[in-house]
N, C-alpha and C positions, 0 to 999 in steps of 0.2 A: 199477444196474450193467447194462451191456449183456450179453445172453446170446449168446455166440459159438459155441454148440454146433453151429449149422448149418454151421460151417466145418470141422468134423471130417470126415475122409475116411471114406467108406462103401464098403467093398469087397464088401459082401454084397448090397445092394439087396433084391430079392424072394427072394434065396437059392434060386432055381430053382423057387419056388412062385408063378408069376405069376398074378395075378388074371385072371379071365375078363373081358375088356374090355367085352363086350356092345355092340359097335358096332351102329349102326342096320342093320336088315334082315339081321342075322346075318353081316355082312361079316367077312372074315378079316383085313382090313388097313385101317387108317385112313391114307390117303395125302394128305399136305399139300405143296403146291408153295409155296415161299417165293421171292418175287421181290424181290431186294435193290435198293433205290433209294438210291444213295449219291453219285451224280454231283453235284459241287459242294460236297460236305461233306468231301472228302478233304484231307489236309494239302497246302497250296500256299503258295508264296512270297507271292503277292498277299494272302493271308489272314494273313500274319505268321509263317508257318512257315519253318524253315531250308531245307527242300528240298521238291521236288515228290514226292508219293506215287506210287510205281510198282507197288504191289501189285495183283495180278490184272489186269495189262495186258500187252500184247505186249512191253513194255520191262522187264518184271519181273526179268529176269535180268541187266540191265545198269544197276545203280544208279549214280547220279551226284549230286554235291552241287549245291546251288542249284536254280535254276528249270529245269525240263525241259519245254519247249514241246511236244515230241512226246508225252510222257506225258499232258500236260494235254488234248490233243486226243483221246487214246484214251479218256479218261473222257467227254469230250463226245460221242463216238460212242454211248456208252451211252444218253444222254438224247435225242440227236437221232434215232437210228436204232433201237438195240436195244430200248428200251422199247416202241416202237410195234409192232415186229415180234412181240415176245413177247406183248404185250397182245392183239394181233389173234388170235393162235393160240388163246388161252384164250376170248376173246369168241366167235369163230366156232364153238367147240365147246361153248359154254355151261358151261365148267368153272370152278370157284371156285379161288381162290388167296389167299395172304396177301402183302400188300405190307409188307415189312420195311424201313422207311424212316427215314433220318436227318432230323431236324427241319430242318437247314439245307438239305438237298437238296430238301425240299418247298418251302421258301421260294424257292429259285432255279429251280424248274421248275414254274411255275404251271399249265401245260397238263397236265402229268402229274398234278399234285395234283388238278386238276378232274376228270380222267378217273377217278382213284381214287374221288373223292367221289361220282361218278355210278355207279360200278360196284358189283358185289356182293362185291368183295374186302373182307376185313377188314384191319386194320393192326396191326402190331407195331412199337414204337419201337426204332430201331437206334442210339439215342443222339442227342445234338445234332449231333455230327459225328464223324468218325474221330479218335479220340484215345485214348491209353492211360489208362484210368480208374484203374489202379493208381498212376499218377503224380499224381493229383489229391488234394487234401486232402478230408477228409470234407465240409467246408462247400462247397467248389467242386463236388464231385460232386453233392451235394444240389441245388445251384443249377442244374446242367446237367439233372438229371432234371425239375425243376419247369419249366424253360424249354422243354424238349421237350414235356412234356404240354400246356403252354399253347399251343404252336405247333400241335399236333394239334387241339386244341379250336378254335382260331381258323381254321385252314385246312380242316379236314375236318369240323368240327361235332361232334366227339366225341373223348374222350381215347383213347389206345391201350390195348388190354386186356392187351398183353404187352410185354416188354422183352428186348432182346438187345444186349450190348455188342460193339463192334468191338474186337479185340485181347484180348478176355476181360475179366471183371469184376475189380473190386478186392475187397479184404477187406470193404469197406463196402457194396458195391452192393446185395446182396439185402436187407440190413437197411434201407437207405435206401428201397428200393422199398416195403417193408412200412410203413415210417414215413410215406412220402408218402401211401400208400393209393390205392385205385382200380385197382390192377393185378390181373388175374385170374391171371396166371402170369408166369414168366420162362423164357427158354430158354438161360440161360447155363450149360449142362451138355451133355455128350456121352456120358453114362455109362449110358444105358438105351434100351430100345425101347418103353417105356410111360411115361406120366406117373407122377409120384410126389409125395407130400407131404413137406414138411419143416417144422420148427418154427423160427420166427424171432422172437426176443423174445416168446415166449409165444403167438404167433399161428401158425395153420396157413397154409402158403404152398405153392402148386402149382408144380411144375417140369415143363415140357415139353421134354425133351432135344432138341437139334438134332443135325445130322450134317454132318461134312465128308467123309464117305465117299461118299454119294450127292449130290454137289455138283459143279457145273461148274468149281469152282476146281481140280479135278484136271486140267483141260486146261492150266492155266497152270503147274502144278507137275510136269508130265511123266507123270502117271498115266494119262491118256487122250489119244489123239491124233486120233481121227476121230469123225464123227457116229455111225457104226455102233458104235464102241466104247462111246460114251455110251448109245446105245439098248440095247445088249446088257447093259451093266452094270446099268442101271435095271431092265430086264425081268427079268434073273436075280434081282435083289434081291427084286422083287415075287413071282416064282414061288416062291422059297425060303421067304419069310415066310408066304405063303398056305398052304404045305404043312405048316407047323409046327402043333403041337397047340394052342398058345395064340395067340389073335389078337394082333397087334402094331400099332405105328404106324411110319410111315416119312416122313422129311422129305427133300424134293428141293430143294436150294438152287440158285437161278439168279441170275446177274448180268447186267445189261443189256449191259455191254461184253464179256461172255464168250459166253454162250449166244445173245446177240443177233446174232452174226456168222453169215452164211448157212451156212457149212460146219459149224457147230455146231448152229444152229437146226434143221437138217434132222433131227438125231438126236432133239431134243426133240419135233419134230412127229411123228416115227415113234412115239415112246413115248406121246404123248398119244392118238394114234389107236388104238394097241394097248390101252392100259390102260382107256380109257373103255368098251371093249366087255366088260370083265370085270364080272360081277355079284357077285363076292366082294370087291371093293375099294370102300371108301367114300372117294371123292375129296372132300375137305372143307377148310374153312378152319381155321387154327390155333385160333381162338377156339371153333369148333365142338367140337374135341377137348377143350378145357379145360372148356367148359360141360358136355359129356357126362360127363367124368370127375368133376367136382365133384358132379354129380347122382347118378351111378351108383356112384361109389366115393368118397364123402365121407371126410374124415379119420378119423372114428370107425370106419369099416368098412375102411379101408385097412390 
């Protein structure tokens, strides 16, 4: 019988008694930049979907049925322009990041895939493509996970160490990840500022919570309007967390077709230049956090 105890809601977490993260070099904060690579994996009429995806585009507030050629080109901007602008920023500063990529997007963007393969970025699987996992049967979802892992192995030379669903996970996702094996963590949660362990079918499984608060999606949802807004929001988040008693982690989510536009990229550039000068912030990859937590705070000690 499948153990579904990991689906029970947990309102307590560490209950105010956070573990000392012990980040490298005594850092107060583990900061991870997540660069979402989705272009070409979104719902589209040519791929058999009923309508063009308009989420996180300039057309997001004006949905329409059927094929939307304008929205399609907004996604294309992300892979044609946005990725290269953002990637250059990180490369010029020698900063690490995590590529959170959909398998189909990797297949359709070979130049981006090759750049990632040659870079120091780590990778987290963002599903095969944009789809509602909660609408998939258990068998179909298991097949999507396997197909995505095979794609990463084939195109990047290694499987993804993490997993994160677009539109949120299904009731089966976490159990299927554990059943498939090979995943160091998943990020299908938004409920903490530190990693934590859970038990899935008798096995320990690590969760690295993600965030939509420190995420450029706020531009498209009306929460942030200017580059300076973005810079100040991220800066204030870092300053606040570094001043707290217990060290924390922070995820900054970036989208090629959002932060890649010049008026928004300027805010990202300001933040990168500001935060890389701090000696109390560990700028790292997502897998670095996961490996550190597994070594420093294994399940038996958590």
